C-alpha positions as CSV (number, residue, x, y, z in Angstrom):
1,M,0.3,0.3,0.0
2,S,1.3,3.1,-0.6
3,D,1.6,6.3,1.7
4,P,-1.2,8.6,1.3
5,K,0.4,12.1,-0.3
6,T,0.7,15.3,1.7
7,P,-2.6,17.8,-0.2
8,L,-1.6,21.2,-1.2
9,P,-1.8,23.9,0.6
10,P,-5.3,26.3,0.1
11,L,-5.7,28.1,-3.2
12,W,-5.3,31.5,-1.3
13,K,-2.3,30.7,0.3
14,M,-0.2,29.6,-2.8
15,A,-1.3,32.5,-4.5
16,A,-0.7,34.7,-2.1
17,T,3.2,32.8,-2.0
18,A,3.3,33.4,-5.5
19,A,2.4,36.8,-5.7
20,S,5.1,37.9,-3.0
21,A,7.9,35.8,-4.8
22,A,6.7,37.8,-8.0
23,V,6.9,40.8,-5.8
24,Q,10.7,40.0,-4.6
25,Y,11.5,38.7,-7.9
26,A,10.8,42.0,-9.4
27,A,12.3,44.3,-6.9
28,S,15.7,42.1,-7.4
29,G,15.7,43.4,-10.4
30,F,15.0,39.9,-11.7
31,Q,17.8,38.3,-10.3
32,T,18.1,34.6,-10.5
33,V,20.8,31.9,-9.0
34,P,23.5,30.4,-11.2
35,Q,22.7,27.4,-13.4
36,E,24.8,25.6,-10.9
37,A,22.9,26.8,-7.4
38,F,19.8,26.0,-9.9
39,D,20.7,22.2,-10.9
40,S,22.1,21.6,-6.7
41,R,18.1,22.8,-5.7
42,L,16.3,20.6,-8.4
43,Q,18.5,17.8,-7.2
44,A,17.8,17.9,-3.6
45,C,14.5,17.9,-4.7
46,D,15.2,14.1,-6.3
47,G,13.4,11.4,-4.0
48,C,11.6,13.6,-1.5
49,P,8.5,12.5,-0.6
50,Q,7.2,16.0,-0.9
51,R,7.6,16.3,-4.3
52,E,5.4,15.3,-6.8
53,E,6.0,15.9,-10.3
54,N,7.2,19.5,-10.8
55,R,5.3,20.6,-7.2
56,C,6.3,20.5,-4.0
57,L,3.4,19.3,-2.2
58,L,4.2,21.5,1.5
59,C,4.2,25.2,-0.4
60,G,2.4,23.9,-3.6
61,C,5.5,25.9,-5.8
62,F,6.4,24.7,-9.0
63,L,10.1,23.4,-8.6
64,D,11.4,24.4,-11.8
65,K,10.4,28.1,-11.2
66,K,11.1,28.4,-7.6
67,A,14.2,26.9,-7.6
68,W,15.7,30.2,-9.7
69,L,14.9,32.8,-7.1
70,P,17.4,33.6,-5.0
71,F,15.4,34.6,-1.8
72,E,13.3,31.5,-2.0
73,D,14.2,28.2,0.0
74,C,13.1,24.8,0.6
75,P,10.1,23.9,3.0
76,L,12.2,21.2,4.6
77,G,15.7,23.1,4.3
78,K,17.2,20.5,2.0
79,W,18.6,23.7,-0.9
80,P,22.0,24.0,-0.4
81,V,22.6,27.9,0.6
């Protein structure tokens, strides 16, 4: 029997988080992390039970977007600094 999946956060919470990230991204001058950091972040997500395809089930974020943002982090603390 497989483990039950964590449900995504409520839609309002994901929308608020996305809006906040968009504001921070614009305020940073649209800065992103280097390719190596992006790759390292996604590699840290590999095999995580809270990952379902391209989504983090804890925060609801799309990992291929969130991993580019220098001010974002993993809710479990798995991303290297």
